[in-house]
N, C-alpha and C positions, 0 to 999 in steps of 0.2 A: 748281547754285547754289554759289557760293563766298562766303567771308566775308573781309573785310579784317582783322577782329579776332576770329578764331575762339575765343580764350580767353574772350571775353565770354559765350559760350554756356553756360559753367559757371553763369551766373546763372539758367538755366532751372530749377535746383533750387529757386529761391525760389517757383516757381509752385505748389509743393506746400504752401506755408504756409497759404493760405486753406482748403484741404481739411483740414489738420491742426487748424486752429482750429475748423472746423465740427464735426469729430468730437469735439473736447474739450468743446464747448459742449452736445453732446447729453446730456440727462439724462432718465432715466425716473422720474417722480414716483411715490410710493406711491399705490395705489388704495384708496379707502374708499367703500363703497356706502351712499349715503344715499337712501332711497326718495323723499323729496320732490324730489331733484335728477335723477331718472332722465329727466325730460322734457328736460333740457339736453344729454343725451348726443349726440343727433343734431346739434344746433347745434355742439357741440364738435368732432365729426368733420369737419364742413364747414369750420370755421375752421382745423383742423389741416392739412387738405389745402391750403388757401390759403397758410399759413405755410411748409409744406414746399416748395411750388412757388416761393415767394419766396426761400427760403434756397438752393435749387438754382440759381436764376437768378443770384443774387448771387455764389454760388460760381463759376459759370462765367464771369461777367463779370470778377471779380477775378483769376481764374487767367489768362484771356485778356489782361487788362491787363498783368500782370507779364510774360507770355511776349512780348507785343508790344514792351514796353520793352527787354527783354533782346535780342531779335532786332534791334531798331533800333540798340542799342549795338554789336552785332557787325558792323554795316554789310554786309548781304548784297548780292551782286552778281548781277543777273539779266540775261538777254539784252536788249540795247538794241534798241528798235524802229527806231532811226536806221540809215541805210545805212552801209556801211563807209567811204564817202568822207569822213565826218566823224568818223573814229575818234579824231582828236585830242581831241574833246570827251568821249569815253567815259572812264570812270573805271576804273583798274586798280590792283592792289596795288602798294605801293612795291617797285621792282625795281632791282637792280644789273645793268646791261647793258653788255656789251662788243660793239661792232660791229667786225668784222674786214673791212676793205675791201682785197681783194687787187689792188693796182694794179701788180703785177709786169709784166715784159716781155710776157708772153703776153696781158695785158689790152688790149694795143694792136692786136690782130687786128681786122680789119674784117669784119663779118658782115652781109650784106644792106645794105651801104652805111653801116653804123653801127658805130663802135668798140665793142668789148665793154665797155670801161671806162664808157661812158655808161650801159649797162644796170646795171652794178654800182653806179655812183654813185646812180642813181635808187632802187635798193633800199635803199642805205644811208641816203639822205635820208628815205625813208618810215619806216624803223625809228627814226631819231633824232627825226623830227617827231612821232611818236606818243608820245614820252616826256613824262612830267609833271615838274613842278618838284621833286617829292619823290624822283625817281629819281636814282641815281648812274650816271654815263655815262662810258665810255671809248671811244676810237677807236684801232684798230690798223691801220697801213698796211704796205706791203711791207718796211719797215725793221724791223718787229717791235716797235716802241716803243708802249707803251700810253699814250695821251694822255688825261688826265682833263680834263673841262671841262663847261661848260654846254651845253645843247642848241644854242643859237645859235652858240656858238664852234665846236663840232664840226661843225655844218652848214656853216659857212664853210670849215673845213678840208677837208671832203668836196668842196665846190665847186671848191676850188683844187687838188685832187690830180690830178696828171697821171700818165702812165705812168712808172714808176720803173725804173731799170736793175737794181734789186735783185731777188733771188729770195726768195719767202716760203715757209718751211716751215710748211705748214698744221697739221701734227700738233703741232709745238712751239707754234705760235701759239694753237691751241685749248687745249692743255694749260695754258699760262700764263694765258690768259683765264679758264678755268674755275676755276683756283685763286684768281684775283683776285676774282671775284664771289662765290665760296664763302666768302670771308673777311668779306663784308659782312653785317651783322645786319639784313637786309631780308627781306620775305616772299618776293619773287620774285628769281630769279637766272637770267639768260639770256645766251647767246652767240649772236650772229647772224653767220654765215659767208657773205659775199658774194664769191664767187670763181667762176672758170671751172672749178674743181675738177679741174685737171690730175691725171692719175694720178701724174706725176712730182713733184707738189707734196706728196704724202702721204709724210712722212718715215718713218723706221724706227720700229717699235713702235706703240703705241696712245696716244691722248691721255689715257686714264685719267680721264674726267670724273667728279667726285664726285657722289654721290647728291643729288638735289634741284636740280641745275643742268641747265637745258634748253639744248640746242644745236640751232639751226635753221639749215639750209644751203639757199641758193638753188640749185635744180636747174639743171644746165648745159643749154645748148641741145642739141636733138636732133641737130643736124648742125653740125660745125665744119670749116673748110677744111683740106685737106691742106697742110702747111707744110714748107718746107725752110729750113735756116739753116746758116751757117758755124760749125762747132763748135770747131775749133782749127786753128792754122797753126803748123807746125814747120819751121824752117830748118835744114838739115844739108848741109854741103858745098856743092854747086852746085845744089841743088834745094829746092823747097818742097813739103811734104806738107800738103794741105788736107783736113780731115775734114768731111764733111757730115752733119748731124744733122737730125732733124725727125720728122714723122709717118710711121710705117712704111707702106710701099706708095706713098708720094708719087712722082710722076713725076720723072725726072732733070731737072736744071736746069744751065744753063751757068755755069761758074765762070770769072771773069775775074781775072787776077793783074796788079796794077799796082805799079810801083816809082817812088816820087816822082812819082805822077800819070801815069806813062806805062805803057800796056798792054804787058806782056811775054809773056803767054801766056794760053791759054784751054783749058778741058777741060769734059767733061760728067760729072756725078756725081749720084747719088741718095742719100737718107738712109741712113746706115749704111756708106757707102763712103768711101774715101780716094783722092785723086788726087795724083800727083806732077807738078809743073810745074817745068821747068828755069829757073834764074836766069841772066841774062846776066852776064858778067864785070863786076866792079866794083872800083874802087880802094879803098885802105884808108880806114877810117872807119865811121861809123854810117850804116845805111840803113834807110829806113822804107817799108813796102809795105802793100798792102791786098788781101784776097781778097773778091770781091763776087759775089753771086748776082743773077740776074734778079729784079726786084721781084715780090713776091707780097702776100698779104693781111696778112702780118706783116712790116713793114719793118725793125723794130729789130734782127733777127738776120741780115739779108741782107749785112752787111759786117763784116769783122773785120780790125783793123789788127795788124801785126806789125813787129818791129824786130830787126835783127841787126848784128853788127859784123864788118867785114872787116879782118883784121890785115895789117900789112905783111908781105911774104915773110920767112919765118924763115931765119936764117943757121944752116946745118946742116953737121955733119961726121959722116961714118960711118967708124968704125975698121975695121980688117981683120976684127975678130971679128964684125962685123954680117953679113958674107956678100955674095956677088956680086949677089944679087937686090936687096938694099937699095941697093947702089951704082948699079945700073942704073936703078932707079925714081927715085932722087934726080937722076940725070942727065937723065931725061925732065922732071922737075919744074923743074930749073934751066933747061932749054931753053925751057920754057913760062913762065919768070919767076915760078914759084910759090915757089921757094926760091933762096937765095944761099949761097955758101960762107962759113962762119964757125963760130964756136964757141958760139953761144947754145944750140944743141941738139946733143947728141952721141949718136950711136947706136952701141952696141957691146955686148960681153959682159962689160964691167967698168965700174966707176965712174971717171969722169974728174974729177979734183979741181977743175979750173977751169971746168967746164961749169955754166951756169946751170940747164939742164934736161938730164936724161939719159934716153934710152930704152934699157932694158937687156933683152937676151935671154939665155937660159941659155948658159953656155959649152959649147963642143963637148966639152971634157974634163971629165967628171964630178968629178974631184978638185978642180976650181977652184970648185965650188959653195959649199963651206964658206967660203973666203976672201971670196967675193962676198957671202954672207949676213952675214958680220961687217962688211963695208964698208957694206952697206945699213943695218944696225942702228946703225952709227956716224953715219950721216947722218940718223938719226931716222925711217927708213922703217918703217912698221908691218907690212910684208909680208916673207916669206922664201920662197925656193924650197925645196919639200919633196920628198917621194917622187914617183915616177912616177905619172901619172894615166891613166885609161882613155881610149881614143880616142873621138871624137864630133864632132858639128858645132858650129860657133860659133853662139851664140844671144845674144839680148838685148844686141846691140852698140850702143855709142854712135856708131859709124861706120857709115854706111849702106852696103849692098851686100855685106857679108861674112857676114851671117847665113846659116847652112846650109852654109858651106864646110867640108869635112871637115878634122879635125885627127887625124893618125895617131899622133903622138907628142907628149907634153907632160909637164911637171912640174906638180904641184899647187902653188898659191900659198896659203900659210897666213898668217892674221893673227896677229901676236904683240903682246903687251901691249895697248895701246889701239888698235893699228892696225886699221882697218876697223870695229871695234866702237864704241869710244869716240868715233871721229870720224864714225861713220855708214857702215857697210860699203857700203850701196847707193850712196852718193854717190861712192865711190872705186873701185868695181868697174865697169869700162867694157865688159867682155864676159865671157861664161861659156861653158864647155864642160861638158856633162852636169850643169849646175846649179852647177858649181864655178868660182871665179874663174879667168880666163885672161888678162885684161888689167886691171891695176890702176894707180891713180895715188895717190901720197902723198908729201908732203915734196919736191915737185919731181922725183919719179922715176916714170917709167912702166915697169912691169915686165910682161913678156910671158912666158907659160908655155911657149912653143915658140920654137925658132929659126925665123927667116923663111927657110926652105929647104924644097925639095920633099920632102926625106926626113922632114920633120916635119909639114908641112901643104900642102894644095893651093893655099893663098892666093897664093904668089908667081907662079903661072902663071894665076891667075884675072884676068879683065878688071878686077875691083875692086881689084887690088893697088895700082896707082898712085894712084887716088883715096883708098885707105886710107892710104897713106904721106903724102899731102897732108894729110888730116885729122889724122894722127898728129902731124906736126911743126908744123902751122900752127894747129891748134885744140886737140887733146887735150893735147899736151905743154905748151903755153904757157898753158893754162887759158882758159876762155871768160868774157867779161864777162857777169855775171849779168843775165838778162832774166826778171823775175818777172811773173806775171799776177794781176790783181785783177778783182773784179766792178765793172762800171760802164759808162758810155757808151764807145763805141769811141774809143780815143785812145792816145797814147804820151807818157809823161813821162820825161825823161832825168834821171839822178842824176849830180851833179857833185861832185868833190872838188878844190877849188881851180879851176884852169883845165882839168882833165881830166874827161872824161865816163867814169864808171866803171860804169855800168849803166843799165838802162831798166825802166820799169814800163809794161806793156801792159794796158789795160783793155778789157773787153768783156762782153756778157751771158753768164749761165750757160747752157751748152749744153742743159741740161734744159728750159729755157723754150721750146725750139723744138718739142717734141713736144706738140701740142695735144690729144692723146687724153684725153677726160674719164674720170674714175674711175667705175666702176659704182656705183649707189646702195647696193648691198649692201656694197661695200668702204668707202664713206664712213661708213655706219652702224657698221661694225665698227671702223674705225680712229679716227674722230672722235666716235663716239657721237652722231651727229647725225640729226635728221629731215630728209630731203631733200624740199623742197617747191617747187612752182612759185610764181611771184610772187603769184598770188591767194591760194593756201593759206598762204603765208608771212605775208601781210598779216592774214589771219584768225587765225593762230596766235600771232603775236608778242604778248608779255606774257601772263601767265597769266590776267589778267582783262580783256584788251583786248576791246572790242566789247560791254561790259556796263555797266549803269547801277546806281547806288547806290539800293537800295530802302529805305534807312533813313528818308527823308522821308515817303513814303506810309505806312510803318509807324507813325511818330509821329502822323500825322494820324488813322490808324485807332485808335491808342491813346487819343487825345483823345476820339474818338467813343464808344469803349467806356467811358471814365471818365465821360462825361456820362450814358450809359445807366445805369451802375451807380449814379450819384448819384440819378437819377430813380427807379430801382426802390427804392433804400433810403429815399427821402423820401416818395414817394406811395403806398407799399404798406404803411405801418404800420397 
């Protein structure tokens, strides 16, 4: 049994008043023996027994009357005999309730011919429909916004909620919801989590639910379909790298690459793998493509759009200090119409004053390193050629195909002033050797830690050398038009400055939504502090007093009967 107003039970102390009055009124008169009155002793004893019984009966009735009135004022709740199907009519304590309806991308999965969102919406409707007019209600969707409103308004919002392209961090949502209801001065404080409870939806840390706040979570389905989705698409040089995400162990699926609606390649990939698909040659300008998987139960992550810019061939000049291998590679690129002769990009071992962009390699003569560093500083470059570095392989390169190529001789590239640090070192370091910068970009200057010669590195005789030179002069030296990614439905939005397109925004679902693996109940309890219940148990557990009836009415009726009995005893037993 629970009470809506438990503080009223303090009034039970008043039940002791009749007993105290009874004790105070008890008086023992002095005894005097009169022989003529001895015959009345027996009659007096019989009368005393009747009076004592009358007093005890009145004491009990008056005590019971006070106790019944106090209990009725406390409004006790007792199990209702009505079935759970009419829980709306049941009385519960005033409650602050937040319903979290996780309508993120994963809720669109179809299980047994029915979208997961339909199941979650039905549970959200049940929680809101069971609320009373005295409750405070909020609804949280995948956008994480807590919407306050009446029961009818929030029910309408639930009915209109579709699958959102946003991802919901359940840990953060429960943490915020628990703090919201904990601040309300109501007897009950509850958070109902209606989600597929993906393991990936549980953010870092714990929700930290305050004491007195109940968190109830709908248990996930026992079986969920194995899913695959396109996690990311990266365009580099003449190929596209497509990463596949999803449920671990899911079967491979066919990946189709399309450019401007035309299929240009196919591959087979499973979750956790990345496939590279060649891009056909394209003219200068912006290009839009899409990587698509064969349809499965979750359609929202089967397609991801991407965009890239093809620049016009760079006009390049190589000085004698660049070396014969650079000159030979540029000749191949010129023959393939990937570069033209000109002075926009100059490759050499010194800075050329009129060049828009320079690619600088260390001079063969070490005595020229000092003048080169001073020229770099004068151009505002935040990097300098330092002491000799240790040999090692190229790693973390922004140009595909050269990772792992050995470098036998190199100089360390050190950041000076704000170079690399104030401007963001990772954004200007394009390749590393032994974890140290080997190829950097700053202030229109590309600086390489080795000469492009076989005495310094195996790169000039590797098959990747010509593609590397292509990427160096056409993409890395001239800078790339920024392509940023945001969460949202698959699509591309171009950014313009005047009549020029200066970048693109590519939207798509969060890759973590593709892994439908549910979190174990023990993990949900640990992270969210929630009771994990199936739909039936959740309906019975929602609201601290749900499914109970107010017993104050019957108690008042009983108090009236006791008062009538007390009046009768007091009147007719004198």
